[in-house]
C-alpha positions in Angstrom: -17.7 26.3 36.4 -16.8 28.8 34.1 -13.8 30.1 36.5 -12.2 26.7 36.0 -11.5 27.8 32.1 -9.3 30.5 33.7 -6.8 28.2 35.5 -3.3 27.3 34.4 -2.7 23.8 36.7 0.1 22.2 35.8 1.2 24.4 32.4 4.4 25.8 31.8 5.5 29.4 31.3 8.2 31.5 30.3 7.9 35.0 30.9 10.9 37.8 29.9 11.4 40.7 31.6 10.1 39.2 34.9 12.4 40.5 37.4 9.6 43.6 38.2 6.6 45.5 36.7 4.5 43.7 34.2 6.4 40.5 33.9 6.6 40.0 37.5 3.2 40.5 38.0 2.2 38.3 34.9 4.3 35.4 36.6 3.0 35.8 39.7 -0.7 35.4 38.4 0.3 32.6 36.2 1.7 30.6 39.1 -1.4 31.6 41.1 -3.4 29.9 38.2 -1.3 26.9 38.5 1.4 26.7 36.1 5.1 26.2 36.5 7.0 29.4 35.4 10.6 30.3 33.9 11.5 33.8 34.7 14.0 35.7 32.8 15.3 39.2 33.5 19.1 40.8 33.8 18.6 40.7 38.0 19.2 37.8 39.6 18.0 39.4 43.1 15.1 40.6 41.6 13.8 37.1 40.2 14.7 35.4 43.5 12.1 37.9 44.7 9.8 36.9 42.4 10.7 33.4 42.6 9.8 33.3 46.6 5.9 34.6 45.4 5.6 31.9 43.0 6.8 29.1 45.8 4.3 31.1 48.2 1.5 30.4 45.3 2.6 26.6 45.5 4.0 26.2 41.7 7.9 26.2 40.9 10.0 28.8 39.5 13.0 28.4 37.5 15.4 31.6 37.0 17.6 32.6 34.2 19.8 35.8 34.7 20.4 36.6 31.3 20.6 40.0 29.0 17.7 39.4 26.6 19.0 41.5 24.0 20.9 38.8 23.1 18.6 36.9 20.2 20.1 33.3 20.9 19.8 34.2 25.1 16.3 34.6 24.2 15.7 31.5 21.8 17.6 29.4 24.6 14.4 29.6 27.2 12.2 27.7 25.5 14.8 24.8 25.6 15.7 25.6 29.3 11.7 25.4 29.9 12.0 21.9 28.5 15.0 20.7 30.2 13.3 21.7 33.8 9.8 21.2 33.5 9.6 19.0 30.5 6.8 20.8 28.5 6.3 24.3 27.1 2.4 26.0 27.4 2.9 29.7 27.0 5.4 32.5 25.9 5.0 35.8 27.5 7.3 38.3 25.4 7.4 41.3 27.6 10.8 42.6 27.7 11.7 45.1 25.5 11.7 49.3 25.4 13.6 52.2 23.9 14.5 55.6 25.0 11.9 58.8 24.0 13.9 60.9 22.1 12.9 64.1 19.7 12.8 62.7 15.9 15.7 64.9 15.0 18.0 63.5 17.7 16.7 59.7 17.2 19.5 57.9 14.9 19.0 55.0 12.6 20.6 52.8 15.1 18.0 54.1 17.6 15.7 52.6 15.2 17.7 49.2 14.4 18.5 48.8 18.1 14.5 49.1 18.8 13.1 46.8 16.3 16.0 44.3 17.3 15.3 44.4 21.0 11.2 44.7 20.9 10.5 42.6 17.9 13.4 40.1 16.8 13.7 38.9 20.4 10.2 38.0 20.4 10.4 36.1 16.8 13.6 34.5 18.2 11.8 33.0 21.9 8.3 32.8 19.4 10.4 30.5 16.6 11.9 28.2 19.7 9.1 27.8 22.0 6.5 27.1 19.3 8.3 23.8 18.0 9.3 23.1 21.8 5.1 23.7 22.3 4.4 21.5 19.2 6.5 19.0 20.7 5.6 18.5 23.9 2.0 19.3 24.2 0.4 19.3 20.6 0.1 23.3 21.0 -0.1 26.3 23.3 -0.4 30.6 23.6 2.0 33.5 22.9 1.3 36.7 24.4 3.4 39.8 23.3 3.3 42.7 25.6 2.8 45.5 23.2 2.1 49.0 23.9 -0.4 52.1 23.7 2.1 54.0 21.9 1.7 51.5 19.4 -1.1 52.4 17.9 -1.0 56.1 19.6 1.1 59.0 18.2 2.9 60.7 20.6 6.0 62.7 20.6 9.5 61.2 20.7 8.2 57.8 20.3 10.0 57.1 16.9 11.8 54.4 17.7 9.6 52.6 20.8 6.6 53.3 19.2 6.9 52.3 15.5 8.9 49.1 17.1 5.5 48.5 19.2 3.4 48.9 16.4 5.5 46.5 14.6 5.2 43.9 17.3 1.7 44.3 16.8 1.3 43.8 13.5 3.4 40.6 13.8 1.7 39.0 16.4 -1.2 38.8 13.5 1.2 37.5 11.4 2.8 35.1 13.3 -1.2 34.1 14.6 -1.9 32.9 10.6 1.0 31.3 10.5 0.9 29.1 13.8 -2.9 28.6 13.4 -4.5 26.3 14.4 -2.5 24.9 17.4 -0.6 27.9 19.0 -2.7 31.1 19.5 -0.7 34.4 19.2 -1.7 37.5 20.8 -1.0 40.7 22.2 -1.7 43.1 25.1 -1.4 46.6 24.5 -0.7 48.4 27.7 -1.6 52.2 28.8 0.0 54.2 31.5 0.6 51.4 34.2 2.1 51.9 37.5 5.7 50.6 37.5 8.9 51.9 38.5 9.1 53.2 35.0 6.3 55.4 35.9 7.3 56.1 39.4 8.6 60.1 37.7 5.2 60.3 37.5 3.0 57.7 40.2 5.2 60.6 42.4 4.4 63.7 40.9 0.9 64.9 42.3 0.4 67.8 39.2 1.6 64.7 37.0 -0.2 62.1 38.1 -3.0 64.2 38.8 -3.0 65.2 34.1 -2.2 61.3 33.5 -5.3 60.3 35.4 -7.5 63.3 34.3 -6.7 62.7 30.3 -7.6 58.6 31.3 -11.3 57.9 30.8 -11.4 55.5 33.4 -9.7 58.5 35.8 -6.7 56.4 37.2 -3.1 54.9 37.0 -3.2 50.9 35.6 -2.1 48.6 37.6 0.4 45.5 36.9 -2.2 43.0 38.0 -4.5 44.8 35.2 -2.2 43.2 32.7 -1.6 40.1 34.6 -5.2 39.2 34.8 -5.4 39.9 30.5 -2.2 37.6 30.3 -4.1 34.6 32.5 -7.3 35.6 30.0 -5.5 35.3 27.0 -2.9 32.4 28.0 -5.6 30.0 29.5 -8.7 28.2 27.9 -10.9 31.0 28.7 -9.0 32.5 25.7 -9.2 29.5 23.3 -11.0 30.8 20.5 -8.6 34.3 20.6 -5.8 34.7 18.4 -4.1 37.2 16.3 -5.6 39.7 18.3 -4.2 42.9 20.6 -6.3 43.6 23.9 -6.1 47.0 25.0 -5.8 47.3 28.5 -5.1 50.9 28.5 -8.3 52.8 30.9 -9.9 53.9 27.7 -7.6 56.4 26.0 -7.7 57.1 22.1 -5.0 59.8 22.7 -1.8 59.7 24.4 -2.4 60.7 28.3 1.4 61.6 29.3 2.9 64.5 27.0 6.8 64.9 26.7 8.1 68.2 27.7 9.0 68.3 23.1 8.2 72.3 21.8 6.5 72.6 18.5 9.1 73.3 15.5 
C-alpha cells in the first residue's frame, strides 16, 4: 500500500522549535505517523502541551526545555535521543529567525547573529545527529526549515533572508557530504498561519492583501508544512535528497510588504 511508505513506525525524531507553530505541528504529525519524538524549545509549558498531543497519538515524547541559540545545546539533542530511545532516525532543524530591519539599520552583528542562529546551530545538530544515525540505524533523514524569503527578495530581510538562503544552500552541500546513507532536504514555507503571523491573520485588510498576492488565495496552515515533513522523513521520500520543497501557496514574489519607504 502506498500510504505505508509514509509511516514512521518506531522511528525516533528530534524536532527543534517544537513548542508551538511549525515545530509542534511537525512533531505531532511524526507521532501520528508512528514516531517517538524529542521536542526542544525554550518554553517547558508549551512543550508539555505538545507532549500531551504526542501521547494522545500513542507515541512517546521527551521534552528538552533549552535555549537553542547555543550550538552545544543543539548538538546535545542527538545524544539525548539515543539516551532516551536508543536510536535516531530523523532530525528537523526548525528553530531560527531574525527581526526584520531596514538595510541601513541592519548592523554587521545582526547578520552574524542571524547566521549563527539559523545556520550554525543547524550544522551543529546535523553533525551530531548524523553520527548517531550512522551508529544506531545506519542512516536517516535531515530536514531544515528555511523560508520563501531565502529565495524571494523582500525589504527588511537582509539578515533573515540571507541566513535562510545560506541554510538552503547548506542543505544541498550537506546532502552531498552525507550521501548515500543520510538524506538532507529543506522545506521553504511561505506565509503560514502561526502565532508569528497573528498580526496579519487577525487584520482583515492585511490578511486579504496577503491572500490576494498568493496564487492559492489563502494562508498556509502548520499542517501543510507537517505533511511535507512526513513525506521527506519517511520512506515515501527515499529518492529525494539535496532539495528544497517550496510549500508557499505558489508565490513567485513576496506576498507581505513591510512598510519600508523608498529612499
